[in-house]
C-alpha positions in Angstrom: 13.0 -31.3 -32.4 16.1 -29.3 -31.6 16.3 -28.3 -35.3 12.7 -27.2 -35.3 13.2 -25.3 -32.1 16.2 -23.5 -33.6 14.2 -22.6 -36.7 11.3 -21.4 -34.7 13.6 -19.0 -32.7 15.2 -17.8 -36.0 11.9 -17.1 -37.6 10.6 -15.3 -34.5 13.8 -13.2 -34.4 13.6 -12.4 -38.1 9.9 -11.8 -38.5 9.1 -10.2 -35.2 12.1 -8.6 -33.5 14.1 -7.4 -36.5 10.9 -6.2 -38.3 9.8 -4.3 -35.3 13.2 -2.6 -34.8 13.1 -1.5 -38.5 9.6 -0.1 -38.0 10.9 1.9 -35.1 13.8 3.3 -37.2 11.4 4.5 -39.8 9.0 6.0 -37.2 10.9 7.4 -34.2 7.6 8.6 -32.6 6.6 5.0 -32.2 9.6 4.5 -29.9 8.3 7.2 -27.6 4.8 5.6 -27.4 6.5 2.2 -26.8 8.5 3.6 -23.8 5.3 5.3 -22.4 3.3 2.2 -22.9 5.9 0.0 -21.1 6.3 2.6 -18.3 2.5 2.6 -17.6 2.3 -1.2 -17.6 5.3 -1.6 -15.3 3.8 1.1 -12.9 0.5 -0.7 -12.8 2.1 -4.1 -12.1 4.2 -2.5 -9.4 1.1 -0.9 -7.7 -0.8 -4.2 -7.9 2.1 -6.2 -6.4 2.5 -3.6 -3.7 -1.1 -4.0 -2.7 -1.3 -7.8 -2.7 2.2 -8.5 -1.2 1.8 -10.1 2.2 -1.8 -11.0 1.6 -3.3 -14.4 0.7 -3.2 -13.4 -3.0 0.6 -13.3 -3.0 1.0 -17.0 -2.9 -1.6 -17.4 -5.6 0.3 -14.9 -7.8 3.4 -17.1 -7.5 1.4 -20.2 -8.4 -0.1 -18.4 -11.5 3.4 -17.3 -12.6 4.6 -20.9 -12.4 1.6 -22.0 -14.4 2.3 -19.4 -17.1 5.9 -20.5 -17.3 5.0 -24.2 -17.5 2.5 -23.4 -20.4 5.2 -21.5 -22.3 7.8 -24.2 -21.8 5.4 -26.9 -22.9 4.6 -25.0 -26.1 8.3 -24.4 -26.7 9.1 -28.1 -26.4 6.1 -29.1 -28.4 4.4 -31.1 -25.6 1.0 -30.9 -27.2 -1.1 -32.7 -24.7 0.4 -30.9 -21.7 0.2 -27.6 -23.5 -3.5 -28.2 -24.4 -4.3 -28.9 -20.7 -2.4 -26.0 -19.4 -3.9 -23.6 -22.0 -7.4 -24.8 -21.0 -6.6 -24.1 -17.4 -5.3 -20.6 -18.3 -8.5 -19.8 -20.2 -10.7 -20.8 -17.3 -8.3 -19.1 -14.9 -9.3 -15.6 -16.0 -12.7 -16.1 -14.3 -11.1 -17.8 -11.3 -8.7 -14.9 -10.9 -11.5 -12.3 -10.8 -13.3 -14.3 -8.1 -10.1 -15.0 -6.0 -8.7 -11.5 -6.3 -12.0 -9.8 -5.7 -10.8 -8.1 -2.4 -7.5 -7.0 -4.0 -9.2 -5.7 -7.2 -11.7 -3.8 -5.1 -8.9 -2.3 -3.1 -7.0 -1.1 -6.2 -10.1 0.5 -7.7 -11.0 2.2 -4.4 -7.5 3.5 -4.0 -7.6 4.9 -7.6 -11.0 6.5 -7.0 -10.0 8.1 -3.7 -6.6 9.4 -4.8 -6.4 13.2 -4.7 -4.5 14.1 -7.9 -4.0 17.8 -6.9 -3.9 17.3 -3.2 -6.8 18.6 -1.1 -4.9 19.4 2.0 -1.9 21.7 2.5 1.6 20.3 2.7 2.8 20.9 6.3 5.8 23.0 6.9 8.7 21.6 9.0 7.4 23.5 12.1 3.9 22.2 11.6 5.1 18.6 11.2 7.1 19.0 14.4 4.0 20.2 16.2 1.9 17.3 14.9 4.5 14.8 16.1 4.9 16.7 19.5 1.2 16.7 20.2 0.7 13.0 19.1 3.7 11.8 21.1 2.5 13.6 24.3 -0.9 12.0 24.0 0.5 8.6 23.1 2.8 8.7 26.2 -0.1 9.5 28.4 -2.4 6.8 26.8 0.4 4.2 26.9 1.2 4.7 30.6 -2.5 4.6 31.6 -3.3 1.6 29.4 -5.9 3.6 27.4 -6.6 2.2 23.9 -6.4 4.5 20.9 -6.5 4.4 17.1 -5.2 7.6 15.3 -5.3 7.7 11.5 -3.4 10.3 9.6 -4.7 10.9 6.0 -2.2 11.4 3.2 -2.8 11.4 -0.6 -5.8 9.0 -0.6 -9.0 10.5 0.7 -10.7 9.0 3.8 -13.9 10.8 3.1 -15.8 7.5 3.1 -15.0 7.1 6.8 -15.2 10.8 7.7 -18.8 11.2 6.6 -20.0 8.5 9.0 -18.0 9.7 12.0 -18.5 12.5 14.5 -17.1 15.7 13.1 -14.6 17.6 15.2 -12.7 20.1 13.0 -10.4 21.2 15.8 -6.7 22.0 16.1 -4.6 18.9 17.0 -3.7 18.8 20.7 -2.7 16.2 23.2 -5.4 17.1 25.6 -8.1 16.7 22.9 -6.8 13.3 21.9 -6.7 12.2 25.6 -10.3 13.4 26.1 -11.6 11.6 23.0 -10.0 8.3 24.0 -10.8 8.6 27.7 -12.5 5.3 28.9 -16.3 5.2 28.7 -16.4 8.3 26.5 -18.8 8.0 23.6 -16.0 8.2 21.0 -13.5 5.9 22.9 -13.9 2.8 20.7 -13.7 4.5 17.3 -10.7 6.0 15.5 -9.6 9.6 15.1 -8.8 10.9 11.6 -6.2 13.7 11.2 -6.0 15.9 8.1 -3.0 18.1 8.0 -2.6 19.5 11.5 -6.3 19.3 12.5 -8.5 16.6 13.9 -11.3 16.2 11.4 -13.4 13.5 13.1 -13.6 10.9 15.9 -15.5 7.7 16.3 -14.5 6.5 12.8 -15.1 2.8 12.1 -12.7 1.1 9.7 -12.9 -2.2 7.9 -10.7 -4.8 9.6 -7.9 -6.6 7.7 -8.7 -10.0 6.3 -5.1 -11.0 6.1 -4.8 -14.6 7.3 -1.2 -14.1 8.4 -2.2 -11.6 11.1 -1.8 -13.0 14.6 -5.0 -14.0 16.3 -3.8 -12.3 19.5 -4.2 -8.9 17.9 -7.4 -7.1 18.7 -9.9 -5.1 16.7 -7.9 -1.8 16.8 -4.8 -3.4 15.3 -6.8 -5.2 12.6 -8.6 -2.0 11.8 -5.3 -0.1 11.6 -3.9 -2.7 9.2 -7.1 -2.7 7.2 -7.0 1.0 6.5 -3.2 0.7 5.8 -4.0 -2.0 3.2 -6.6 0.1 1.3 -5.0 3.5 1.5 -1.7 5.3 2.1 -2.8 6.5 5.6 -0.6 6.2 8.7 -2.5 4.3 11.5 -1.2 4.7 15.0 -2.3 2.2 17.7 -2.1 2.2 21.5 -3.0 -1.2 23.0 -5.6 -1.0 25.8 -4.4 -4.2 27.4 -0.6 -3.8 27.2 0.0 -0.2 26.3 2.2 -1.3 23.4 2.7 1.1 20.5 2.2 0.0 16.8 2.1 1.7 13.4 0.4 0.3 10.4 1.5 1.7 7.0 1.8 0.4 3.4 -0.1 -2.8 4.3 2.4 -3.6 7.1 1.9 -3.6 10.9 5.0 -2.6 12.9 4.0 -4.1 16.3 5.3 -3.3 19.8 7.6 -0.4 19.0 9.6 1.5 21.6 8.5 5.1 22.0 11.7 6.4 20.3 11.1 4.0 17.4 7.5 5.0 17.2 8.4 8.7 17.1 11.2 8.3 14.4 8.9 6.2 12.2 6.1 8.8 12.5 8.5 11.6 11.6 9.8 9.7 8.5 6.3 8.8 7.3 5.1 12.4 7.7 7.8 13.7 5.4 6.6 14.8 1.9 7.6 12.4 -0.9 9.8 14.9 -2.6 11.7 15.6 0.6 12.3 11.9 1.1 13.5 11.7 -2.5 16.0 14.5 -2.2 17.3 13.1 1.2 18.0 9.8 -0.5 19.7 11.6 -3.4 21.9 13.5 -0.9 22.8 10.3 0.9 23.9 8.6 -2.4 26.1 11.6 -3.3 27.7 11.3 0.1 28.4 7.6 -0.5 30.1 8.5 -3.8 32.4 10.9 -2.1 33.6 8.2 0.2 
């Protein structure tokens, strides 16, 4: 069996790898398409893993990876019966994956459909970002001290039009007094969320889908689950003030950062509001500084 295994590897190397390398040498353009092809596939896999990580699908993905590995090893060692069983499971597994991953697949497709390729809203200047943070922090401090619940969602690249169209339109400049008025107890818009686009409040009373993540603590209320829900299906920043405890939380990139100190809350908000290119250049500057040391 060892001899056959060695011959199989030698044949595979000669007939597949060497032949493919020779074809690339004769047609350099094919190498460019190969790199492009691999880059797109790797990017799509990265996006999918980013969405499902931390959800119930993450454990299933690890189980599927183990099943694929076992199928490959059984074929390599010529374990015919085991390989036949595992191959059958893999064939039926395609349908099972579609059913099991239905929420995650839906989330991916919705994110792709709502992504604004050219950007619908202006990129805020440094002064405008500082004003946004200043107004939000003033209102959050007031809401926190007075135990007034709030959910503030800041739109980024992925459009939240689905939620805006069903909410109460505001279209007003962002200010701490307006946020405090919207979330004042017993006001008509108190229980919904506010959506901010750029430096303006677009709407209030927005209702978001709550997260179905089984790992979320049962102690968390509807606001926290709604914040995590919108952070799972978009790139928005969701800010939460707990009505019961006054604790501050931020949901972003499918993660809920719970019970933050005001300074932590403020610094995280500043970091998340930075444009992607600015974050990239800052990281590049830091790496250059490390090399000097």
